[in-house]
C-alpha positions, 0 to 999 in steps of 0.5 A: 511552495518550495520543492522538498530536498528529497522527493519520495521514492516511487516504484515504476510499473515494472518494479511494482510487478517484479516486487509483487512477483516475489512472494511464493503464495503457496505458503501462508506468510508470503501470501499474506505479505503479498496481500499487504503489499497489494493493499498498500499499493491499491489503497495507500495504507500505512503499515500500521493501518494495514496490520490493524485491518480486521475482516469486518473492515472490508466489504468483499462485495462493494470493495469498501475498506474502512480504516479505523483510527488511522493516524490522528485517530481518524477513520476514513473510507477507501475502495479497492477494485474487483481483482484485489477483492477476489484475492481477498475472498480467496484469502478469507478461506485460507485464513479460516482454515489456518487460523480458525478465524483470527481477529485480524484480516492478515494475521500470522499463522497463529492468528496474531497481529503482524508487527509493522517491523516484520512488514518493513523487513519483508518489503525490503527482502522482496525488493532485494529479490526483485533487484529494485535499485535503491533497495534501502529506500523501498519500504511499506511507505514507498508503496503508499507514495507509489499509490498517491503518485499514481492517484494524482497522475490519474485524477490530477486532483490533489484533494482526492489524494489528500482524502485517500491518504488521510492527511489533515493538512493539504501541504503534506500531500503537496509533495506528490505534485512535485513528483509529477512536476519533476516528471513533466520537466524531464519529459519536456526537456527531452522533446 
């Protein structure tokens, strides 16, 4: 398979930490934005999937996350770890106090669904504050790419990445093998 012309931008561990350190979580909106970014980095969600999440889609005990009618109207099941679950449990209390229990997991302070355009602007703003190079290429989808690349590095199993991302066609997922292949090439040429 030919290598794509432009590989997706992925964040380094340092860039990820810096990005997540930008929202001031004392305030409702930035706290919510932080959790959006965490969910996209830990579960590979699309922006539209993240904004559509409802409280009943997350099991705060097991970590099971159900994405309802993702792209192509397909449901999929994902899992998140204990650290993120603890943050979501704390959020549920704050959400209840602020919105009175909105239908959305990560809603506006009025309880309505967050627009994906807001999410895109927020991620770019936090990336700028974090001084991440190529801010123009940092978006919610960058977080999804970062998740997928890390999952592929960890497992070496492209089918798991395909399933986690909800891709129906494996060729769509294959771009992540190119990212890792390029890193391997760079590492080996430096030996």
